[in-house]
N, C-alpha and C positions, 0 to 999 in steps of 0.2 A: 779194854778189860776193866778198867776202873768203873765205867758205866754199868757193867754187869753186876758189880758188887753193890752199887747203889740201887739199881732197879733191873733185874734180869729180863724183864719184859718191856723195857724201854723201846718204843717204835723204831729207833735208829739201829737197834741190834737185830731186828727181824727174827727174834727168837721163835722157834717153831718146833713142834713135836714131829718126829720122823715116823716113817711107816715101812712096811715090808721087813726086810732082814734087820733093819736098824730101829724097829718100832719101840724099843725100850729106851731110846736116846732122844735127846733134844739137841738143837743146833742154834748157834747165833753167829752173826757176821762181825768180824773185827774191822774189816774194810772190804773193798770190792772183791779182793782175791782170797782173803783168809777167813776160814771158818773154825769154829770150835765145836766139837762134838762132846756132849756131857750128859749126865743124869743127876737128878736130885737125890741126895742121900736122905735128907729130912728137910723140913721147912727152913729156908734160909741158908741151906748148905748144898753145894754141888760138887760133883767130882768130874774134873775134865779128863776125857779119854783120849782125844786126839786133837791136834791143831795143825792146819795146813790148808792148802788150796782146795777148792771144790772137788776136784778129781782125786786128790790124795785122801781126803776125809770120807768121801762117799764111795 
C-alpha cells in the first residue's frame, strides 16, 4: 500500500484499468492473492472501493 502512495503505477503493483461492468475502476495487486479496486478522485488522490482476493473483488 505504501508503494501505491509513492507511485500508483509502479510496475510491481500491476495497476490496470478494468473493463466491462467495472470499467470505471482501476485495480492493483498488494500481493499474489490480494487486490485493491479503486478509482481516481482527482490527480494524486484515489478512493479505494474494495480489497480482497481476485474472486472477491471481481
